[in-house]
CHARMM internal coordinates of N, CA and C (Angstrom, degrees):
IC EDIT
DIST 1 N 1 CA 1.4593
DIST 1 CA 1 C 1.5027
ANGL 1 N 1 CA 1 C 112.77
DIST 1 C 2 N 1.2687
ANGL 1 CA 1 C 2 N 116.49
DIHE 1 N 1 CA 1 C 2 N -13.19
DIST 2 N 2 CA 1.4827
ANGL 1 C 2 N 2 CA 118.03
DIHE 1 CA 1 C 2 N 2 CA 177.20
DIST 2 CA 2 C 1.5656
ANGL 2 N 2 CA 2 C 108.32
DIHE 1 C 2 N 2 CA 2 C -137.17
DIST 2 C 3 N 1.2968
ANGL 2 CA 2 C 3 N 113.83
DIHE 2 N 2 CA 2 C 3 N 148.90
DIST 3 N 3 CA 1.4940
ANGL 2 C 3 N 3 CA 118.65
DIHE 2 CA 2 C 3 N 3 CA 176.64
DIST 3 CA 3 C 1.5484
ANGL 3 N 3 CA 3 C 111.15
DIHE 2 C 3 N 3 CA 3 C 85.77
DIST 3 C 4 N 1.2787
ANGL 3 CA 3 C 4 N 114.49
DIHE 3 N 3 CA 3 C 4 N -177.04
DIST 4 N 4 CA 1.4759
ANGL 3 C 4 N 4 CA 121.05
DIHE 3 CA 3 C 4 N 4 CA -178.98
DIST 4 CA 4 C 1.4886
ANGL 4 N 4 CA 4 C 110.49
DIHE 3 C 4 N 4 CA 4 C -101.51
DIST 4 C 5 N 1.2946
ANGL 4 CA 4 C 5 N 118.37
DIHE 4 N 4 CA 4 C 5 N 134.64
DIST 5 N 5 CA 1.4646
ANGL 4 C 5 N 5 CA 124.86
DIHE 4 CA 4 C 5 N 5 CA 174.47
DIST 5 CA 5 C 1.4607
ANGL 5 N 5 CA 5 C 109.00
DIHE 4 C 5 N 5 CA 5 C -110.32
DIST 5 C 6 N 1.3219
ANGL 5 CA 5 C 6 N 120.96
DIHE 5 N 5 CA 5 C 6 N 124.84
DIST 6 N 6 CA 1.4464
ANGL 5 C 6 N 6 CA 121.74
DIHE 5 CA 5 C 6 N 6 CA -177.17
DIST 6 CA 6 C 1.5791
ANGL 6 N 6 CA 6 C 113.85
DIHE 5 C 6 N 6 CA 6 C -66.16
DIST 6 C 7 N 1.3288
ANGL 6 CA 6 C 7 N 117.62
DIHE 6 N 6 CA 6 C 7 N -14.94
DIST 7 N 7 CA 1.4292
ANGL 6 C 7 N 7 CA 119.62
DIHE 6 CA 6 C 7 N 7 CA 178.69
DIST 7 CA 7 C 1.5308
ANGL 7 N 7 CA 7 C 116.22
DIHE 6 C 7 N 7 CA 7 C 89.27
DIST 7 C 8 N 1.2812
ANGL 7 CA 7 C 8 N 116.74
DIHE 7 N 7 CA 7 C 8 N 7.12
DIST 8 N 8 CA 1.4889
ANGL 7 C 8 N 8 CA 118.93
DIHE 7 CA 7 C 8 N 8 CA 178.92
DIST 8 CA 8 C 1.5194
ANGL 8 N 8 CA 8 C 108.99
DIHE 7 C 8 N 8 CA 8 C -122.35
DIST 8 C 9 N 1.3159
ANGL 8 CA 8 C 9 N 117.20
DIHE 8 N 8 CA 8 C 9 N 129.90
DIST 9 N 9 CA 1.4113
ANGL 8 C 9 N 9 CA 125.51
DIHE 8 CA 8 C 9 N 9 CA 172.32
DIST 9 CA 9 C 1.5102
ANGL 9 N 9 CA 9 C 111.76
DIHE 8 C 9 N 9 CA 9 C -130.16
DIST 9 C 10 N 1.2861
ANGL 9 CA 9 C 10 N 117.06
DIHE 9 N 9 CA 9 C 10 N 129.43
DIST 10 N 10 CA 1.4411
ANGL 9 C 10 N 10 CA 122.14
DIHE 9 CA 9 C 10 N 10 CA 173.34
DIST 10 CA 10 C 1.5061
ANGL 10 N 10 CA 10 C 109.50
DIHE 9 C 10 N 10 CA 10 C -115.98
DIST 10 C 11 N 1.3027
ANGL 10 CA 10 C 11 N 119.83
DIHE 10 N 10 CA 10 C 11 N 122.87
DIST 11 N 11 CA 1.4317
ANGL 10 C 11 N 11 CA 122.04
DIHE 10 CA 10 C 11 N 11 CA -177.67
DIST 11 CA 11 C 1.5205
ANGL 11 N 11 CA 11 C 105.84
DIHE 10 C 11 N 11 CA 11 C -120.67
DIST 11 C 12 N 1.3503
ANGL 11 CA 11 C 12 N 114.47
DIHE 11 N 11 CA 11 C 12 N 124.72
DIST 12 N 12 CA 1.4561
ANGL 11 C 12 N 12 CA 123.14
DIHE 11 CA 11 C 12 N 12 CA -179.55
DIST 12 CA 12 C 1.5339
ANGL 12 N 12 CA 12 C 108.48
DIHE 11 C 12 N 12 CA 12 C -122.29
DIST 12 C 13 N 1.2571
ANGL 12 CA 12 C 13 N 114.99
DIHE 12 N 12 CA 12 C 13 N 129.90
DIST 13 N 13 CA 1.5189
ANGL 12 C 13 N 13 CA 121.54
DIHE 12 CA 12 C 13 N 13 CA -178.67
DIST 13 CA 13 C 1.5092
ANGL 13 N 13 CA 13 C 110.18
DIHE 12 C 13 N 13 CA 13 C -93.19
DIST 13 C 14 N 1.2817
ANGL 13 CA 13 C 14 N 117.92
DIHE 13 N 13 CA 13 C 14 N 135.93
DIST 14 N 14 CA 1.4117
ANGL 13 C 14 N 14 CA 124.80
DIHE 13 CA 13 C 14 N 14 CA 172.97
DIST 14 CA 14 C 1.5322
ANGL 14 N 14 CA 14 C 110.48
DIHE 13 C 14 N 14 CA 14 C -130.40
DIST 14 C 15 N 1.2899
ANGL 14 CA 14 C 15 N 120.26
DIHE 14 N 14 CA 14 C 15 N 150.77
DIST 15 N 15 CA 1.4836
ANGL 14 C 15 N 15 CA 120.01
DIHE 14 CA 14 C 15 N 15 CA -177.50
DIST 15 CA 15 C 1.5187
ANGL 15 N 15 CA 15 C 114.48
DIHE 14 C 15 N 15 CA 15 C -66.67
DIST 15 C 16 N 1.3232
ANGL 15 CA 15 C 16 N 116.62
DIHE 15 N 15 CA 15 C 16 N -26.40
DIST 16 N 16 CA 1.4961
ANGL 15 C 16 N 16 CA 118.17
DIHE 15 CA 15 C 16 N 16 CA 179.84
DIST 16 CA 16 C 1.5109
ANGL 16 N 16 CA 16 C 107.92
DIHE 15 C 16 N 16 CA 16 C -167.59
DIST 16 C 17 N 1.3508
ANGL 16 CA 16 C 17 N 113.37
DIHE 16 N 16 CA 16 C 17 N 176.37
DIST 17 N 17 CA 1.5152
ANGL 16 C 17 N 17 CA 115.92
DIHE 16 CA 16 C 17 N 17 CA -176.49
DIST 17 CA 17 C 1.5039
ANGL 17 N 17 CA 17 C 112.01
DIHE 16 C 17 N 17 CA 17 C -69.08
DIST 17 C 18 N 1.3673
ANGL 17 CA 17 C 18 N 117.16
DIHE 17 N 17 CA 17 C 18 N -32.21
DIST 18 N 18 CA 1.4281
ANGL 17 C 18 N 18 CA 118.17
DIHE 17 CA 17 C 18 N 18 CA 175.80
DIST 18 CA 18 C 1.5485
ANGL 18 N 18 CA 18 C 114.76
DIHE 17 C 18 N 18 CA 18 C -59.54
DIST 18 C 19 N 1.2987
ANGL 18 CA 18 C 19 N 115.18
DIHE 18 N 18 CA 18 C 19 N -36.90
DIST 19 N 19 CA 1.4981
ANGL 18 C 19 N 19 CA 122.92
DIHE 18 CA 18 C 19 N 19 CA 178.19
DIST 19 CA 19 C 1.5298
ANGL 19 N 19 CA 19 C 108.06
DIHE 18 C 19 N 19 CA 19 C -65.35
DIST 19 C 20 N 1.2626
ANGL 19 CA 19 C 20 N 119.34
DIHE 19 N 19 CA 19 C 20 N -47.01
DIST 20 N 20 CA 1.4670
ANGL 19 C 20 N 20 CA 119.49
DIHE 19 CA 19 C 20 N 20 CA -176.75
DIST 20 CA 20 C 1.5242
ANGL 20 N 20 CA 20 C 110.27
DIHE 19 C 20 N 20 CA 20 C -68.49
DIST 20 C 21 N 1.3410
ANGL 20 CA 20 C 21 N 116.87
DIHE 20 N 20 CA 20 C 21 N -39.78
DIST 21 N 21 CA 1.4411
ANGL 20 C 21 N 21 CA 117.92
DIHE 20 CA 20 C 21 N 21 CA 176.04
DIST 21 CA 21 C 1.5588
ANGL 21 N 21 CA 21 C 113.51
DIHE 20 C 21 N 21 CA 21 C -61.74
DIST 21 C 22 N 1.3162
ANGL 21 CA 21 C 22 N 113.79
DIHE 21 N 21 CA 21 C 22 N -40.36
DIST 22 N 22 CA 1.5099
ANGL 21 C 22 N 22 CA 118.49
DIHE 21 CA 21 C 22 N 22 CA 179.07
DIST 22 CA 22 C 1.5583
ANGL 22 N 22 CA 22 C 109.24
DIHE 21 C 22 N 22 CA 22 C -67.12
DIST 22 C 23 N 1.3373
ANGL 22 CA 22 C 23 N 116.77
DIHE 22 N 22 CA 22 C 23 N -41.00
DIST 23 N 23 CA 1.4647
ANGL 22 C 23 N 23 CA 118.27
DIHE 22 CA 22 C 23 N 23 CA 176.26
DIST 23 CA 23 C 1.5487
ANGL 23 N 23 CA 23 C 111.31
DIHE 22 C 23 N 23 CA 23 C -61.54
DIST 23 C 24 N 1.3235
ANGL 23 CA 23 C 24 N 116.48
DIHE 23 N 23 CA 23 C 24 N -47.19
DIST 24 N 24 CA 1.4576
ANGL 23 C 24 N 24 CA 119.87
DIHE 23 CA 23 C 24 N 24 CA -176.81
DIST 24 CA 24 C 1.5435
ANGL 24 N 24 CA 24 C 110.16
DIHE 23 C 24 N 24 CA 24 C -63.11
DIST 24 C 25 N 1.3009
ANGL 24 CA 24 C 25 N 117.88
DIHE 24 N 24 CA 24 C 25 N -36.41
DIST 25 N 25 CA 1.4706
ANGL 24 C 25 N 25 CA 120.37
DIHE 24 CA 24 C 25 N 25 CA -176.48
DIST 25 CA 25 C 1.5241
ANGL 25 N 25 CA 25 C 111.84
DIHE 24 C 25 N 25 CA 25 C -86.07
DIST 25 C 26 N 1.3552
ANGL 25 CA 25 C 26 N 118.87
DIHE 25 N 25 CA 25 C 26 N -6.88
DIST 26 N 26 CA 1.4415
ANGL 25 C 26 N 26 CA 123.00
DIHE 25 CA 25 C 26 N 26 CA -173.90
DIST 26 CA 26 C 1.4935
ANGL 26 N 26 CA 26 C 109.20
DIHE 25 C 26 N 26 CA 26 C -63.03
DIST 26 C 27 N 1.3694
ANGL 26 CA 26 C 27 N 114.77
DIHE 26 N 26 CA 26 C 27 N 149.50
DIST 27 N 27 CA 1.4680
ANGL 26 C 27 N 27 CA 121.06
DIHE 26 CA 26 C 27 N 27 CA 176.55
DIST 27 CA 27 C 1.5606
ANGL 27 N 27 CA 27 C 109.50
DIHE 26 C 27 N 27 CA 27 C -59.30
DIST 27 C 28 N 1.2916
ANGL 27 CA 27 C 28 N 117.23
DIHE 27 N 27 CA 27 C 28 N -37.58
DIST 28 N 28 CA 1.4536
ANGL 27 C 28 N 28 CA 118.61
DIHE 27 CA 27 C 28 N 28 CA -178.51
DIST 28 CA 28 C 1.5151
ANGL 28 N 28 CA 28 C 114.09
DIHE 27 C 28 N 28 CA 28 C -63.85
DIST 28 C 29 N 1.3415
ANGL 28 CA 28 C 29 N 117.00
DIHE 28 N 28 CA 28 C 29 N -44.50
DIST 29 N 29 CA 1.4906
ANGL 28 C 29 N 29 CA 120.10
DIHE 28 CA 28 C 29 N 29 CA 177.16
DIST 29 CA 29 C 1.5245
ANGL 29 N 29 CA 29 C 110.52
DIHE 28 C 29 N 29 CA 29 C -70.96
DIST 29 C 30 N 1.3138
ANGL 29 CA 29 C 30 N 116.79
DIHE 29 N 29 CA 29 C 30 N -42.82
DIST 30 N 30 CA 1.4624
ANGL 29 C 30 N 30 CA 118.07
DIHE 29 CA 29 C 30 N 30 CA -176.91
DIST 30 CA 30 C 1.5322
ANGL 30 N 30 CA 30 C 111.45
DIHE 29 C 30 N 30 CA 30 C -64.03
DIST 30 C 31 N 1.3766
ANGL 30 CA 30 C 31 N 116.99
DIHE 30 N 30 CA 30 C 31 N -28.73
DIST 31 N 31 CA 1.4571
ANGL 30 C 31 N 31 CA 118.67
DIHE 30 CA 30 C 31 N 31 CA 177.26
DIST 31 CA 31 C 1.5368
ANGL 31 N 31 CA 31 C 114.35
DIHE 30 C 31 N 31 CA 31 C -70.42
DIST 31 C 32 N 1.3452
ANGL 31 CA 31 C 32 N 118.10
DIHE 31 N 31 CA 31 C 32 N -17.91
DIST 32 N 32 CA 1.4730
ANGL 31 C 32 N 32 CA 119.86
DIHE 31 CA 31 C 32 N 32 CA 177.36
DIST 32 CA 32 C 1.5372
ANGL 32 N 32 CA 32 C 113.76
DIHE 31 C 32 N 32 CA 32 C -115.04
DIST 32 C 33 N 1.3273
ANGL 32 CA 32 C 33 N 116.92
DIHE 32 N 32 CA 32 C 33 N 3.02
DIST 33 N 33 CA 1.4090
ANGL 32 C 33 N 33 CA 125.16
DIHE 32 CA 32 C 33 N 33 CA -178.10
DIST 33 CA 33 C 1.5259
ANGL 33 N 33 CA 33 C 110.80
DIHE 32 C 33 N 33 CA 33 C -54.78
DIST 33 C 34 N 1.2997
ANGL 33 CA 33 C 34 N 118.51
DIHE 33 N 33 CA 33 C 34 N -44.69
DIST 34 N 34 CA 1.4760
ANGL 33 C 34 N 34 CA 120.36
DIHE 33 CA 33 C 34 N 34 CA -179.35
DIST 34 CA 34 C 1.5312
ANGL 34 N 34 CA 34 C 112.28
DIHE 33 C 34 N 34 CA 34 C -66.57
DIST 34 C 35 N 1.3317
ANGL 34 CA 34 C 35 N 117.65
DIHE 34 N 34 CA 34 C 35 N -28.97
DIST 35 N 35 CA 1.4902
ANGL 34 C 35 N 35 CA 118.27
DIHE 34 CA 34 C 35 N 35 CA 174.56
DIST 35 CA 35 C 1.5091
ANGL 35 N 35 CA 35 C 110.05
DIHE 34 C 35 N 35 CA 35 C -61.77
DIST 35 C 36 N 1.3276
ANGL 35 CA 35 C 36 N 117.81
DIHE 35 N 35 CA 35 C 36 N -40.13
DIST 36 N 36 CA 1.4322
ANGL 35 C 36 N 36 CA 119.07
DIHE 35 CA 35 C 36 N 36 CA 178.88
DIST 36 CA 36 C 1.4971
ANGL 36 N 36 CA 36 C 112.20
DIHE 35 C 36 N 36 CA 36 C -71.74
DIST 36 C 37 N 1.3153
ANGL 36 CA 36 C 37 N 117.61
DIHE 36 N 36 CA 36 C 37 N -51.35
DIST 37 N 37 CA 1.5072
ANGL 36 C 37 N 37 CA 121.31
DIHE 36 CA 36 C 37 N 37 CA -173.08
DIST 37 CA 37 C 1.5384
ANGL 37 N 37 CA 37 C 111.70
DIHE 36 C 37 N 37 CA 37 C -69.80
DIST 37 C 38 N 1.3669
ANGL 37 CA 37 C 38 N 116.26
DIHE 37 N 37 CA 37 C 38 N -28.27
DIST 38 N 38 CA 1.4439
ANGL 37 C 38 N 38 CA 117.63
DIHE 37 CA 37 C 38 N 38 CA 176.31
DIST 38 CA 38 C 1.5679
ANGL 38 N 38 CA 38 C 115.03
DIHE 37 C 38 N 38 CA 38 C -81.46
DIST 38 C 39 N 1.2986
ANGL 38 CA 38 C 39 N 115.81
DIHE 38 N 38 CA 38 C 39 N -17.88
DIST 39 N 39 CA 1.4862
ANGL 38 C 39 N 39 CA 117.67
DIHE 38 CA 38 C 39 N 39 CA -170.82
DIST 39 CA 39 C 1.5052
ANGL 39 N 39 CA 39 C 112.81
DIHE 38 C 39 N 39 CA 39 C -122.96
DIST 39 C 40 N 1.3443
ANGL 39 CA 39 C 40 N 119.84
DIHE 39 N 39 CA 39 C 40 N -14.09
DIST 40 N 40 CA 1.4383
ANGL 39 C 40 N 40 CA 122.23
DIHE 39 CA 39 C 40 N 40 CA -178.94
DIST 40 CA 40 C 1.4878
ANGL 40 N 40 CA 40 C 109.02
DIHE 39 C 40 N 40 CA 40 C -131.15
DIST 40 C 41 N 1.3338
ANGL 40 CA 40 C 41 N 117.50
DIHE 40 N 40 CA 40 C 41 N 111.41
DIST 41 N 41 CA 1.4032
ANGL 40 C 41 N 41 CA 117.44
DIHE 40 CA 40 C 41 N 41 CA 175.34
DIST 41 CA 41 C 1.5346
ANGL 41 N 41 CA 41 C 111.90
DIHE 40 C 41 N 41 CA 41 C -73.92
DIST 41 C 42 N 1.3142
ANGL 41 CA 41 C 42 N 116.75
DIHE 41 N 41 CA 41 C 42 N 139.10
DIST 42 N 42 CA 1.4489
ANGL 41 C 42 N 42 CA 120.27
DIHE 41 CA 41 C 42 N 42 CA -177.52
DIST 42 CA 42 C 1.4689
ANGL 42 N 42 CA 42 C 114.20
DIHE 41 C 42 N 42 CA 42 C 163.46
DIST 42 C 43 N 1.3416
ANGL 42 CA 42 C 43 N 113.45
DIHE 42 N 42 CA 42 C 43 N 170.81
DIST 43 N 43 CA 1.4832
ANGL 42 C 43 N 43 CA 120.26
DIHE 42 CA 42 C 43 N 43 CA 178.94
DIST 43 CA 43 C 1.4843
ANGL 43 N 43 CA 43 C 108.81
DIHE 42 C 43 N 43 CA 43 C -114.41
DIST 43 C 44 N 1.3595
ANGL 43 CA 43 C 44 N 115.92
DIHE 43 N 43 CA 43 C 44 N 155.33
DIST 44 N 44 CA 1.4126
ANGL 43 C 44 N 44 CA 123.33
DIHE 43 CA 43 C 44 N 44 CA 169.20
DIST 44 CA 44 C 1.5421
ANGL 44 N 44 CA 44 C 107.87
DIHE 43 C 44 N 44 CA 44 C -101.35
DIST 44 C 45 N 1.2759
ANGL 44 CA 44 C 45 N 117.02
DIHE 44 N 44 CA 44 C 45 N 125.53
DIST 45 N 45 CA 1.4745
ANGL 44 C 45 N 45 CA 122.95
DIHE 44 CA 44 C 45 N 45 CA 177.66
DIST 45 CA 45 C 1.4748
ANGL 45 N 45 CA 45 C 108.66
DIHE 44 C 45 N 45 CA 45 C -122.10
DIST 45 C 46 N 1.3360
ANGL 45 CA 45 C 46 N 116.40
DIHE 45 N 45 CA 45 C 46 N 128.69
DIST 46 N 46 CA 1.4492
ANGL 45 C 46 N 46 CA 121.90
DIHE 45 CA 45 C 46 N 46 CA 176.41
DIST 46 CA 46 C 1.5267
ANGL 46 N 46 CA 46 C 107.86
DIHE 45 C 46 N 46 CA 46 C -105.58
DIST 46 C 47 N 1.2858
ANGL 46 CA 46 C 47 N 117.90
DIHE 46 N 46 CA 46 C 47 N 128.38
DIST 47 N 47 CA 1.4849
ANGL 46 C 47 N 47 CA 125.53
DIHE 46 CA 46 C 47 N 47 CA 178.16
DIST 47 CA 47 C 1.5382
ANGL 47 N 47 CA 47 C 107.81
DIHE 46 C 47 N 47 CA 47 C -115.40
DIST 47 C 48 N 1.2961
ANGL 47 CA 47 C 48 N 116.38
DIHE 47 N 47 CA 47 C 48 N 121.42
DIST 48 N 48 CA 1.4076
ANGL 47 C 48 N 48 CA 121.58
DIHE 47 CA 47 C 48 N 48 CA 177.13
DIST 48 CA 48 C 1.5857
ANGL 48 N 48 CA 48 C 110.74
DIHE 47 C 48 N 48 CA 48 C -99.83
DIST 48 C 49 N 1.2469
ANGL 48 CA 48 C 49 N 119.38
DIHE 48 N 48 CA 48 C 49 N 135.74
DIST 49 N 49 CA 1.4205
ANGL 48 C 49 N 49 CA 121.69
DIHE 48 CA 48 C 49 N 49 CA 167.07
DIST 49 CA 49 C 1.4954
ANGL 49 N 49 CA 49 C 116.81
DIHE 48 C 49 N 49 CA 49 C 102.87
DIST 49 C 50 N 1.3375
ANGL 49 CA 49 C 50 N 119.95
DIHE 49 N 49 CA 49 C 50 N 20.27
DIST 50 N 50 CA 1.4171
ANGL 49 C 50 N 50 CA 120.03
DIHE 49 CA 49 C 50 N 50 CA 174.84
DIST 50 CA 50 C 1.5584
ANGL 50 N 50 CA 50 C 106.58
DIHE 49 C 50 N 50 CA 50 C -72.03
DIST 50 C 51 N 1.3204
ANGL 50 CA 50 C 51 N 113.46
DIHE 50 N 50 CA 50 C 51 N 143.26
DIST 51 N 51 CA 1.4720
ANGL 50 C 51 N 51 CA 119.24
DIHE 50 CA 50 C 51 N 51 CA -174.19
DIST 51 CA 51 C 1.6012
ANGL 51 N 51 CA 51 C 111.95
DIHE 50 C 51 N 51 CA 51 C -80.41
DIST 51 C 52 N 1.2458
ANGL 51 CA 51 C 52 N 111.52
DIHE 51 N 51 CA 51 C 52 N 171.31
DIST 52 N 52 CA 1.4853
ANGL 51 C 52 N 52 CA 117.91
DIHE 51 CA 51 C 52 N 52 CA -177.11
DIST 52 CA 52 C 1.5239
ANGL 52 N 52 CA 52 C 114.74
DIHE 51 C 52 N 52 CA 52 C -64.16
DIST 52 C 53 N 1.3508
ANGL 52 CA 52 C 53 N 115.31
DIHE 52 N 52 CA 52 C 53 N -17.77
DIST 53 N 53 CA 1.4751
ANGL 52 C 53 N 53 CA 120.40
DIHE 52 CA 52 C 53 N 53 CA 177.25
DIST 53 CA 53 C 1.5121
ANGL 53 N 53 CA 53 C 113.26
DIHE 52 C 53 N 53 CA 53 C -87.78
DIST 53 C 54 N 1.3603
ANGL 53 CA 53 C 54 N 117.00
DIHE 53 N 53 CA 53 C 54 N -2.72
DIST 54 N 54 CA 1.4946
ANGL 53 C 54 N 54 CA 118.37
DIHE 53 CA 53 C 54 N 54 CA -177.21
DIST 54 CA 54 C 1.5442
ANGL 54 N 54 CA 54 C 107.91
DIHE 53 C 54 N 54 CA 54 C -73.04
DIST 54 C 55 N 1.3134
ANGL 54 CA 54 C 55 N 115.76
DIHE 54 N 54 CA 54 C 55 N 135.87
DIST 55 N 55 CA 1.4426
ANGL 54 C 55 N 55 CA 124.70
DIHE 54 CA 54 C 55 N 55 CA 178.94
DIST 55 CA 55 C 1.5308
ANGL 55 N 55 CA 55 C 108.94
DIHE 54 C 55 N 55 CA 55 C -123.99
DIST 55 C 56 N 1.3173
ANGL 55 CA 55 C 56 N 116.97
DIHE 55 N 55 CA 55 C 56 N 106.22
DIST 56 N 56 CA 1.5255
ANGL 55 C 56 N 56 CA 119.58
DIHE 55 CA 55 C 56 N 56 CA -179.31
DIST 56 CA 56 C 1.4592
ANGL 56 N 56 CA 56 C 111.36
DIHE 55 C 56 N 56 CA 56 C -55.43
DIST 56 C 57 N 1.3418
ANGL 56 CA 56 C 57 N 122.32
DIHE 56 N 56 CA 56 C 57 N -38.83
DIST 57 N 57 CA 1.4460
ANGL 56 C 57 N 57 CA 125.39
DIHE 56 CA 56 C 57 N 57 CA -175.52
DIST 57 CA 57 C 1.5509
ANGL 57 N 57 CA 57 C 108.30
DIHE 56 C 57 N 57 CA 57 C -62.31
DIST 57 C 58 N 1.3410
ANGL 57 CA 57 C 58 N 115.63
DIHE 57 N 57 CA 57 C 58 N -41.65
DIST 58 N 58 CA 1.4728
ANGL 57 C 58 N 58 CA 120.27
DIHE 57 CA 57 C 58 N 58 CA 178.57
DIST 58 CA 58 C 1.4960
ANGL 58 N 58 CA 58 C 111.89
DIHE 57 C 58 N 58 CA 58 C -66.83
DIST 58 C 59 N 1.3148
ANGL 58 CA 58 C 59 N 115.11
DIHE 58 N 58 CA 58 C 59 N -38.83
DIST 59 N 59 CA 1.4841
ANGL 58 C 59 N 59 CA 119.00
DIHE 58 CA 58 C 59 N 59 CA 178.35
DIST 59 CA 59 C 1.4945
ANGL 59 N 59 CA 59 C 110.61
DIHE 58 C 59 N 59 CA 59 C -65.20
DIST 59 C 60 N 1.2811
ANGL 59 CA 59 C 60 N 117.47
DIHE 59 N 59 CA 59 C 60 N -44.40
DIST 60 N 60 CA 1.4447
ANGL 59 C 60 N 60 CA 122.68
DIHE 59 CA 59 C 60 N 60 CA 177.58
DIST 60 CA 60 C 1.5172
ANGL 60 N 60 CA 60 C 111.56
DIHE 59 C 60 N 60 CA 60 C -59.67
DIST 60 C 61 N 1.3367
ANGL 60 CA 60 C 61 N 117.80
DIHE 60 N 60 CA 60 C 61 N -41.68
DIST 61 N 61 CA 1.4504
ANGL 60 C 61 N 61 CA 124.31
DIHE 60 CA 60 C 61 N 61 CA -179.44
DIST 61 CA 61 C 1.5684
ANGL 61 N 61 CA 61 C 106.24
DIHE 60 C 61 N 61 CA 61 C -65.25
DIST 61 C 62 N 1.2867
ANGL 61 CA 61 C 62 N 120.36
DIHE 61 N 61 CA 61 C 62 N -45.49
DIST 62 N 62 CA 1.4974
ANGL 61 C 62 N 62 CA 121.89
DIHE 61 CA 61 C 62 N 62 CA 178.04
DIST 62 CA 62 C 1.5144
ANGL 62 N 62 CA 62 C 111.45
DIHE 61 C 62 N 62 CA 62 C -59.97
DIST 62 C 63 N 1.3580
ANGL 62 CA 62 C 63 N 118.10
DIHE 62 N 62 CA 62 C 63 N -44.07
DIST 63 N 63 CA 1.4491
ANGL 62 C 63 N 63 CA 120.71
DIHE 62 CA 62 C 63 N 63 CA -178.44
DIST 63 CA 63 C 1.5553
ANGL 63 N 63 CA 63 C 107.04
DIHE 62 C 63 N 63 CA 63 C -67.18
DIST 63 C 64 N 1.3148
ANGL 63 CA 63 C 64 N 120.66
DIHE 63 N 63 CA 63 C 64 N -40.09
DIST 64 N 64 CA 1.4664
ANGL 63 C 64 N 64 CA 122.23
DIHE 63 CA 63 C 64 N 64 CA 178.75
DIST 64 CA 64 C 1.4979
ANGL 64 N 64 CA 64 C 109.17
DIHE 63 C 64 N 64 CA 64 C -64.54
DIST 64 C 65 N 1.3351
ANGL 64 CA 64 C 65 N 118.77
DIHE 64 N 64 CA 64 C 65 N -45.12
DIST 65 N 65 CA 1.4862
ANGL 64 C 65 N 65 CA 119.93
DIHE 64 CA 64 C 65 N 65 CA 179.15
DIST 65 CA 65 C 1.5242
ANGL 65 N 65 CA 65 C 111.92
DIHE 64 C 65 N 65 CA 65 C -59.96
DIST 65 C 66 N 1.3596
ANGL 65 CA 65 C 66 N 116.02
DIHE 65 N 65 CA 65 C 66 N -43.08
DIST 66 N 66 CA 1.4048
ANGL 65 C 66 N 66 CA 117.69
DIHE 65 CA 65 C 66 N 66 CA 179.28
DIST 66 CA 66 C 1.4924
ANGL 66 N 66 CA 66 C 115.00
DIHE 65 C 66 N 66 CA 66 C -63.41
DIST 66 C 67 N 1.3304
ANGL 66 CA 66 C 67 N 116.13
DIHE 66 N 66 CA 66 C 67 N -38.25
DIST 67 N 67 CA 1.4222
ANGL 66 C 67 N 67 CA 123.71
DIHE 66 CA 66 C 67 N 67 CA 176.01
DIST 67 CA 67 C 1.5383
ANGL 67 N 67 CA 67 C 110.77
DIHE 66 C 67 N 67 CA 67 C -64.87
DIST 67 C 68 N 1.3015
ANGL 67 CA 67 C 68 N 118.55
DIHE 67 N 67 CA 67 C 68 N -45.06
DIST 68 N 68 CA 1.4375
ANGL 67 C 68 N 68 CA 123.54
DIHE 67 CA 67 C 68 N 68 CA 179.13
DIST 68 CA 68 C 1.5226
ANGL 68 N 68 CA 68 C 112.72
DIHE 67 C 68 N 68 CA 68 C -65.98
DIST 68 C 69 N 1.3530
ANGL 68 CA 68 C 69 N 117.86
DIHE 68 N 68 CA 68 C 69 N -32.68
DIST 69 N 69 CA 1.4305
ANGL 68 C 69 N 69 CA 121.42
DIHE 68 CA 68 C 69 N 69 CA -178.77
DIST 69 CA 69 C 1.5235
ANGL 69 N 69 CA 69 C 108.91
DIHE 68 C 69 N 69 CA 69 C -70.99
DIST 69 C 70 N 1.3239
ANGL 69 CA 69 C 70 N 118.80
DIHE 69 N 69 CA 69 C 70 N -31.63
DIST 70 N 70 CA 1.4590
ANGL 69 C 70 N 70 CA 123.15
DIHE 69 CA 69 C 70 N 70 CA 176.22
DIST 70 CA 70 C 1.5424
ANGL 70 N 70 CA 70 C 111.00
DIHE 69 C 70 N 70 CA 70 C -69.10
DIST 70 C 71 N 1.3146
ANGL 70 CA 70 C 71 N 115.79
DIHE 70 N 70 CA 70 C 71 N -29.35
DIST 71 N 71 CA 1.4759
ANGL 70 C 71 N 71 CA 120.42
DIHE 70 CA 70 C 71 N 71 CA -178.32
DIST 71 CA 71 C 1.5597
ANGL 71 N 71 CA 71 C 112.77
DIHE 70 C 71 N 71 CA 71 C -79.50
DIST 71 C 72 N 1.3544
ANGL 71 CA 71 C 72 N 114.88
DIHE 71 N 71 CA 71 C 72 N -32.27
DIST 72 N 72 CA 1.4462
ANGL 71 C 72 N 72 CA 121.71
DIHE 71 CA 71 C 72 N 72 CA -179.62
DIST 72 CA 72 C 1.4530
ANGL 72 N 72 CA 72 C 112.62
DIHE 71 C 72 N 72 CA 72 C -67.65
END
COOR INIT
IC SEED 1 N 1 CA 1 C
IC BUILD
């Protein structure tokens, strides 16, 4: 509702916090981390506790619809 939103959201699901921490620290991700940080402005946000009925695709669609309704 306030500030500028760049219009891009990437949502990745992991089974638990340990899995995301292992992925982030992995040699594979660390080897490409600079490609992301040097070329894509953004923040990484980790959210713990979404329920089994959470659907990232639906959340992304709602965010996209909200952004587009502001543009119209």
